[in-house]
Structure formats: structure tokens, C-alpha cells
SEDO-264823 format. One record per atom (N, C-alpha, C): atom name; residue in one letter; x, y, z; residue number from 1. Coordinates in steps of 0.05 Angstrom, whole numbers, padded with zeros to 5 digits. Layout:
BEGIN
+-------+---------+--------+--------+--------+-----+
| atomo | residuo |     px |     py |     pz | num |
+-------+---------+--------+--------+--------+-----+
|    CA |       A |      X |      Y |      Z | NUM |
...
+-------+---------+--------+--------+--------+-----+
***
This chain:
BEGIN
+-------+---------+--------+--------+--------+-----+
| atomo | residuo |     px |     py |     pz | num |
+-------+---------+--------+--------+--------+-----+
|     N |       M |  00288 | -00310 |  00235 |   1 |
|    CA |       M |  00281 | -00290 |  00215 |   1 |
|     C |       M |  00275 | -00304 |  00189 |   1 |
|     N |       F |  00257 | -00293 |  00173 |   2 |
|    CA |       F |  00251 | -00304 |  00147 |   2 |
|     C |       F |  00244 | -00281 |  00128 |   2 |
|     N |       T |  00243 | -00288 |  00102 |   3 |
|    CA |       T |  00237 | -00268 |  00081 |   3 |
|     C |       T |  00210 | -00274 |  00069 |   3 |
|     N |       R |  00195 | -00253 |  00064 |   4 |
|    CA |       R |  00169 | -00255 |  00050 |   4 |
|     C |       R |  00173 | -00242 |  00023 |   4 |
|     N |       I |  00167 | -00257 |  00002 |   5 |
|    CA |       I |  00169 | -00248 | -00026 |   5 |
|     C |       I |  00141 | -00247 | -00037 |   5 |
|     N |       V |  00133 | -00224 | -00048 |   6 |
|    CA |       V |  00107 | -00221 | -00060 |   6 |
|     C |       V |  00111 | -00211 | -00089 |   6 |
|     N |       K |  00099 | -00226 | -00107 |   7 |
|    CA |       K |  00100 | -00218 | -00136 |   7 |
|     C |       K |  00073 | -00206 | -00143 |   7 |
|     N |       M |  00074 | -00182 | -00155 |   8 |
|    CA |       M |  00050 | -00168 | -00163 |   8 |
|     C |       M |  00053 | -00159 | -00192 |   8 |
|     N |       E |  00032 | -00164 | -00208 |   9 |
|    CA |       E |  00031 | -00154 | -00235 |   9 |
|     C |       E |  00009 | -00134 | -00238 |   9 |
|     N |       F |  00015 | -00110 | -00247 |  10 |
|    CA |       F | -00004 | -00088 | -00248 |  10 |
|     C |       F | -00013 | -00082 | -00276 |  10 |
|     N |       K | -00038 | -00071 | -00277 |  11 |
|    CA |       K | -00047 | -00059 | -00302 |  11 |
|     C |       K | -00028 | -00035 | -00307 |  11 |
|     N |       E | -00019 | -00032 | -00332 |  12 |
|    CA |       E |  00001 | -00012 | -00338 |  12 |
|     C |       E | -00007 |  00016 | -00329 |  12 |
|     N |       E | -00032 |  00023 | -00333 |  13 |
|    CA |       E | -00041 |  00050 | -00326 |  13 |
|     C |       E | -00043 |  00055 | -00296 |  13 |
|     N |       E | -00042 |  00033 | -00280 |  14 |
|    CA |       E | -00043 |  00035 | -00251 |  14 |
|     C |       E | -00016 |  00038 | -00237 |  14 |
|     N |       I |  00005 |  00034 | -00252 |  15 |
|    CA |       I |  00032 |  00034 | -00240 |  15 |
|     C |       I |  00039 |  00060 | -00226 |  15 |
|     N |       P |  00034 |  00084 | -00239 |  16 |
|    CA |       P |  00041 |  00109 | -00225 |  16 |
|     C |       P |  00026 |  00112 | -00198 |  16 |
|     N |       A |  00001 |  00104 | -00197 |  17 |
|    CA |       A | -00014 |  00106 | -00172 |  17 |
|     C |       A | -00003 |  00086 | -00151 |  17 |
|     N |       F |  00004 |  00062 | -00160 |  18 |
|    CA |       F |  00016 |  00043 | -00142 |  18 |
|     C |       F |  00042 |  00054 | -00130 |  18 |
|     N |       L |  00060 |  00064 | -00147 |  19 |
|    CA |       L |  00085 |  00075 | -00138 |  19 |
|     C |       L |  00082 |  00099 | -00119 |  19 |
|     N |       A |  00063 |  00116 | -00125 |  20 |
|    CA |       A |  00057 |  00139 | -00108 |  20 |
|     C |       A |  00048 |  00129 | -00081 |  20 |
|     N |       N |  00030 |  00110 | -00080 |  21 |
|    CA |       N |  00020 |  00099 | -00055 |  21 |
|     C |       N |  00042 |  00085 | -00039 |  21 |
|     N |       F |  00059 |  00070 | -00053 |  22 |
|    CA |       F |  00081 |  00056 | -00040 |  22 |
|     C |       F |  00099 |  00076 | -00026 |  22 |
|     N |       E |  00104 |  00098 | -00040 |  23 |
|    CA |       E |  00121 |  00119 | -00028 |  23 |
|     C |       E |  00110 |  00130 | -00002 |  23 |
|     N |       T |  00083 |  00131 |  00001 |  24 |
|    CA |       T |  00071 |  00142 |  00025 |  24 |
|     C |       T |  00070 |  00121 |  00048 |  24 |
|     N |       I |  00070 |  00095 |  00041 |  25 |
|    CA |       I |  00067 |  00074 |  00062 |  25 |
|     C |       I |  00091 |  00058 |  00068 |  25 |
|     N |       K |  00112 |  00061 |  00052 |  26 |
|    CA |       K |  00136 |  00043 |  00055 |  26 |
|     C |       K |  00148 |  00045 |  00083 |  26 |
|     N |       D |  00150 |  00069 |  00094 |  27 |
|    CA |       D |  00162 |  00072 |  00121 |  27 |
|     C |       D |  00144 |  00060 |  00143 |  27 |
|     N |       K |  00117 |  00062 |  00139 |  28 |
|    CA |       K |  00099 |  00050 |  00158 |  28 |
|     C |       K |  00102 |  00019 |  00158 |  28 |
|     N |       I |  00104 |  00008 |  00135 |  29 |
|    CA |       I |  00108 | -00021 |  00133 |  29 |
|     C |       I |  00135 | -00029 |  00146 |  29 |
|     N |       R |  00156 | -00014 |  00138 |  30 |
|    CA |       R |  00183 | -00021 |  00148 |  30 |
|     C |       R |  00185 | -00018 |  00178 |  30 |
|     N |       T |  00170 |  00000 |  00190 |  31 |
|    CA |       T |  00173 |  00004 |  00219 |  31 |
|     C |       T |  00151 | -00012 |  00234 |  31 |
|     N |       F |  00135 | -00028 |  00220 |  32 |
|    CA |       F |  00116 | -00045 |  00234 |  32 |
|     C |       F |  00131 | -00064 |  00252 |  32 |
|     N |       P |  00122 | -00069 |  00276 |  33 |
|    CA |       P |  00137 | -00087 |  00294 |  33 |
|     C |       P |  00143 | -00114 |  00282 |  33 |
|     N |       G |  00169 | -00121 |  00282 |  34 |
|    CA |       G |  00178 | -00146 |  00271 |  34 |
|     C |       G |  00189 | -00145 |  00243 |  34 |
|     N |       C |  00183 | -00123 |  00228 |  35 |
|    CA |       C |  00194 | -00120 |  00201 |  35 |
|     C |       C |  00222 | -00108 |  00203 |  35 |
|     N |       E |  00241 | -00122 |  00192 |  36 |
|    CA |       E |  00269 | -00112 |  00194 |  36 |
|     C |       E |  00281 | -00102 |  00168 |  36 |
|     N |       F |  00266 | -00106 |  00145 |  37 |
|    CA |       F |  00277 | -00100 |  00119 |  37 |
|     C |       F |  00254 | -00098 |  00099 |  37 |
|     N |       L |  00256 | -00080 |  00081 |  38 |
|    CA |       L |  00235 | -00078 |  00060 |  38 |
|     C |       L |  00248 | -00066 |  00035 |  38 |
|     N |       E |  00244 | -00080 |  00012 |  39 |
|    CA |       E |  00252 | -00070 | -00013 |  39 |
|     C |       E |  00231 | -00075 | -00034 |  39 |
|     N |       L |  00230 | -00058 | -00054 |  40 |
|    CA |       L |  00212 | -00061 | -00077 |  40 |
|     C |       L |  00229 | -00064 | -00102 |  40 |
|     N |       Y |  00223 | -00085 | -00118 |  41 |
|    CA |       Y |  00238 | -00090 | -00142 |  41 |
|     C |       Y |  00219 | -00089 | -00166 |  41 |
|     N |       R |  00230 | -00083 | -00189 |  42 |
|    CA |       R |  00215 | -00083 | -00214 |  42 |
|     C |       R |  00229 | -00102 | -00234 |  42 |
|     N |       D |  00214 | -00118 | -00247 |  43 |
|    CA |       D |  00225 | -00137 | -00267 |  43 |
|     C |       D |  00239 | -00122 | -00289 |  43 |
|     N |       K |  00262 | -00131 | -00297 |  44 |
|    CA |       K |  00278 | -00117 | -00318 |  44 |
|     C |       K |  00265 | -00119 | -00346 |  44 |
|     N |       H |  00250 | -00140 | -00350 |  45 |
|    CA |       H |  00239 | -00145 | -00377 |  45 |
|     C |       H |  00209 | -00141 | -00380 |  45 |
|     N |       N |  00195 | -00139 | -00357 |  46 |
|    CA |       N |  00166 | -00135 | -00358 |  46 |
|     C |       N |  00161 | -00113 | -00337 |  46 |
|     N |       E |  00157 | -00089 | -00345 |  47 |
|    CA |       E |  00154 | -00066 | -00327 |  47 |
|     C |       E |  00129 | -00066 | -00311 |  47 |
|     N |       T |  00110 | -00085 | -00316 |  48 |
|    CA |       T |  00086 | -00087 | -00300 |  48 |
|     C |       T |  00089 | -00105 | -00276 |  48 |
|     N |       I |  00111 | -00119 | -00274 |  49 |
|    CA |       I |  00116 | -00138 | -00252 |  49 |
|     C |       I |  00134 | -00126 | -00231 |  49 |
|     N |       F |  00125 | -00128 | -00206 |  50 |
|    CA |       F |  00140 | -00118 | -00183 |  50 |
|     C |       F |  00141 | -00140 | -00162 |  50 |
|     N |       F |  00161 | -00137 | -00145 |  51 |
|    CA |       F |  00165 | -00156 | -00122 |  51 |
|     C |       F |  00171 | -00139 | -00097 |  51 |
|     N |       T |  00159 | -00147 | -00075 |  52 |
|    CA |       T |  00168 | -00137 | -00050 |  52 |
|     C |       T |  00183 | -00159 | -00035 |  52 |
|     N |       Y |  00205 | -00151 | -00023 |  53 |
|    CA |       Y |  00220 | -00169 | -00006 |  53 |
|     C |       Y |  00220 | -00157 |  00022 |  53 |
|     N |       S |  00210 | -00171 |  00041 |  54 |
|    CA |       S |  00210 | -00161 |  00069 |  54 |
|     C |       S |  00221 | -00183 |  00087 |  54 |
|     N |       R |  00236 | -00175 |  00107 |  55 |
|    CA |       R |  00246 | -00194 |  00127 |  55 |
|     C |       R |  00232 | -00189 |  00153 |  55 |
|     N |       W |  00224 | -00212 |  00165 |  56 |
|    CA |       W |  00209 | -00211 |  00190 |  56 |
|     C |       W |  00222 | -00228 |  00211 |  56 |
|     N |       K |  00221 | -00218 |  00236 |  57 |
|    CA |       K |  00233 | -00233 |  00259 |  57 |
|     C |       K |  00220 | -00260 |  00263 |  57 |
|     N |       K |  00193 | -00260 |  00263 |  58 |
|    CA |       K |  00178 | -00284 |  00268 |  58 |
|     C |       K |  00153 | -00285 |  00251 |  58 |
|     N |       E |  00143 | -00309 |  00246 |  59 |
|    CA |       E |  00118 | -00312 |  00230 |  59 |
|     C |       E |  00095 | -00297 |  00244 |  59 |
|     N |       E |  00095 | -00296 |  00270 |  60 |
|    CA |       E |  00074 | -00282 |  00284 |  60 |
|     C |       E |  00074 | -00252 |  00278 |  60 |
|     N |       D |  00098 | -00241 |  00273 |  61 |
|    CA |       D |  00099 | -00213 |  00266 |  61 |
|     C |       D |  00087 | -00207 |  00239 |  61 |
|     N |       L |  00092 | -00224 |  00220 |  62 |
|    CA |       L |  00080 | -00221 |  00193 |  62 |
|     C |       L |  00050 | -00225 |  00195 |  62 |
|     N |       E |  00041 | -00245 |  00211 |  63 |
|    CA |       E |  00012 | -00249 |  00214 |  63 |
|     C |       E | -00001 | -00225 |  00227 |  63 |
|     N |       A |  00012 | -00213 |  00247 |  64 |
|    CA |       A |  00001 | -00189 |  00260 |  64 |
|     C |       A | -00001 | -00166 |  00239 |  64 |
|     N |       Y |  00019 | -00163 |  00222 |  65 |
|    CA |       Y |  00017 | -00143 |  00201 |  65 |
|     C |       Y | -00006 | -00149 |  00182 |  65 |
|     N |       R | -00008 | -00175 |  00173 |  66 |
|    CA |       R | -00029 | -00182 |  00154 |  66 |
|     C |       R | -00058 | -00178 |  00165 |  66 |
|     N |       H | -00060 | -00177 |  00192 |  67 |
|    CA |       H | -00087 | -00173 |  00204 |  67 |
|     C |       H | -00090 | -00144 |  00214 |  67 |
|     N |       S | -00070 | -00127 |  00208 |  68 |
|    CA |       S | -00071 | -00099 |  00218 |  68 |
|     C |       S | -00088 | -00081 |  00200 |  68 |
|     N |       D | -00096 | -00058 |  00211 |  69 |
|    CA |       D | -00110 | -00038 |  00195 |  69 |
|     C |       D | -00091 | -00027 |  00173 |  69 |
|     N |       L | -00065 | -00026 |  00179 |  70 |
|    CA |       L | -00046 | -00017 |  00159 |  70 |
|     C |       L | -00047 | -00035 |  00134 |  70 |
|     N |       F | -00045 | -00061 |  00138 |  71 |
|    CA |       F | -00045 | -00079 |  00115 |  71 |
|     C |       F | -00072 | -00078 |  00101 |  71 |
|     N |       K | -00094 | -00078 |  00116 |  72 |
|    CA |       K | -00120 | -00077 |  00104 |  72 |
|     C |       K | -00123 | -00053 |  00085 |  72 |
|     N |       G | -00112 | -00030 |  00094 |  73 |
|    CA |       G | -00113 | -00006 |  00077 |  73 |
|     C |       G | -00095 | -00008 |  00053 |  73 |
|     N |       V | -00071 | -00019 |  00057 |  74 |
|    CA |       V | -00052 | -00023 |  00035 |  74 |
|     C |       V | -00064 | -00042 |  00014 |  74 |
|     N |       W | -00075 | -00064 |  00023 |  75 |
|    CA |       W | -00086 | -00084 |  00005 |  75 |
|     C |       W | -00110 | -00073 | -00010 |  75 |
|     N |       A | -00127 | -00059 |  00004 |  76 |
|    CA |       A | -00151 | -00047 | -00008 |  76 |
|     C |       A | -00144 | -00028 | -00031 |  76 |
|     N |       E | -00122 | -00013 | -00027 |  77 |
|    CA |       E | -00112 |  00006 | -00047 |  77 |
|     C |       E | -00098 | -00008 | -00070 |  77 |
|     N |       T | -00083 | -00029 | -00064 |  78 |
|    CA |       T | -00066 | -00042 | -00084 |  78 |
|     C |       T | -00080 | -00063 | -00101 |  78 |
|     N |       K | -00096 | -00080 | -00088 |  79 |
|    CA |       K | -00108 | -00103 | -00102 |  79 |
|     C |       K | -00123 | -00096 | -00127 |  79 |
|     N |       P | -00139 | -00075 | -00127 |  80 |
|    CA |       P | -00155 | -00068 | -00152 |  80 |
|     C |       P | -00137 | -00060 | -00176 |  80 |
|     N |       K | -00112 | -00054 | -00171 |  81 |
|    CA |       K | -00093 | -00046 | -00192 |  81 |
|     C |       K | -00080 | -00070 | -00206 |  81 |
|     N |       F | -00084 | -00094 | -00196 |  82 |
|    CA |       F | -00071 | -00118 | -00206 |  82 |
|     C |       F | -00082 | -00126 | -00234 |  82 |
|     N |       K | -00064 | -00135 | -00250 |  83 |
|    CA |       K | -00070 | -00147 | -00276 |  83 |
|     C |       K | -00074 | -00177 | -00273 |  83 |
|     N |       A | -00060 | -00188 | -00253 |  84 |
|    CA |       A | -00062 | -00217 | -00248 |  84 |
|     C |       A | -00060 | -00221 | -00217 |  84 |
|     N |       K | -00069 | -00244 | -00208 |  85 |
|    CA |       K | -00069 | -00249 | -00180 |  85 |
|     C |       K | -00040 | -00249 | -00169 |  85 |
|     N |       A | -00037 | -00237 | -00146 |  86 |
|    CA |       A | -00011 | -00236 | -00133 |  86 |
|     C |       A | -00003 | -00264 | -00123 |  86 |
|     N |       A |  00023 | -00268 | -00121 |  87 |
|    CA |       A |  00034 | -00293 | -00110 |  87 |
|     C |       A |  00053 | -00286 | -00087 |  87 |
|     N |       A |  00053 | -00302 | -00066 |  88 |
|    CA |       A |  00071 | -00296 | -00043 |  88 |
|     C |       A |  00084 | -00322 | -00033 |  88 |
|     N |       W |  00108 | -00318 | -00023 |  89 |
|    CA |       W |  00124 | -00340 | -00012 |  89 |
|     C |       W |  00137 | -00330 |  00014 |  89 |
|     N |       S |  00138 | -00348 |  00034 |  90 |
|    CA |       S |  00154 | -00343 |  00058 |  90 |
|     C |       S |  00177 | -00363 |  00056 |  90 |
|     N |       V |  00202 | -00352 |  00057 |  91 |
|    CA |       V |  00225 | -00369 |  00053 |  91 |
|     C |       V |  00246 | -00365 |  00075 |  91 |
|     N |       D |  00260 | -00386 |  00082 |  92 |
|    CA |       D |  00282 | -00384 |  00101 |  92 |
|     C |       D |  00308 | -00382 |  00085 |  92 |
|     N |       T |  00327 | -00366 |  00095 |  93 |
|    CA |       T |  00353 | -00363 |  00083 |  93 |
|     C |       T |  00370 | -00386 |  00091 |  93 |
|     N |       L |  00381 | -00400 |  00071 |  94 |
|    CA |       L |  00399 | -00422 |  00076 |  94 |
|     C |       L |  00428 | -00413 |  00076 |  94 |
|     N |       Y |  00434 | -00395 |  00057 |  95 |
|    CA |       Y |  00461 | -00384 |  00055 |  95 |
|     C |       Y |  00458 | -00355 |  00047 |  95 |
|     N |       S |  00476 | -00339 |  00057 |  96 |
|    CA |       S |  00478 | -00311 |  00049 |  96 |
|     C |       S |  00507 | -00303 |  00047 |  96 |
|     N |       L |  00516 | -00297 |  00024 |  97 |
|    CA |       L |  00544 | -00290 |  00019 |  97 |
|     C |       L |  00547 | -00260 |  00012 |  97 |
|     N |       N |  00561 | -00246 |  00027 |  98 |
|    CA |       N |  00565 | -00217 |  00022 |  98 |
|     C |       N |  00592 | -00212 |  00011 |  98 |
+-------+---------+--------+--------+--------+-----+
***
């Protein structure tokens, strides 16, 4: 399992539309085969910056999502709202303390 972190910075006027769209698609992303966790975060000091954290069973699962019609629709709706280019990382958990 690994975590995918995506940082997105939006044009301020596009944030309500982004959040409304996320509300409609979040369950579809979360229930995509291989996705085990999904959260959306907002920066505490810059309200135009958001992060998604998703956990995937295998890299192949994330790649299947990234090539799916679901992702293509999500990205087509989201990308034009960006103020800056998105950044993404795939990371392995080394320690997790609860």
C-alpha cells in the first residue's frame, strides 16, 4: 500500500465550483478498485491551496484510475480551475503511530 499526495492551488473564484464537484465525485474515487482511503485538506494559511491524500493497494490500481474515464472527467473539470500547476507525490509509509 502507498499514499498519493496531490497539491492543487486554485483561482479563488473557482473554489466553490471545485468543492461542489468534489462532493459529487468523492465516493466514486474512494470506491474505485484499489483505493482504500481518500481525504481532502485545505491549507490553514492559504485558502486557495488544497491537498488530496489517497491510499492505494498497488501502483497498478492508481495507474488504472489515472487512465479511467472517471479520472479523465475529474481532471477535465478540475484542471482549468488551477491557479498554478498541480504537484503530486507517491510515498511509502515508513512509520505510522496512532
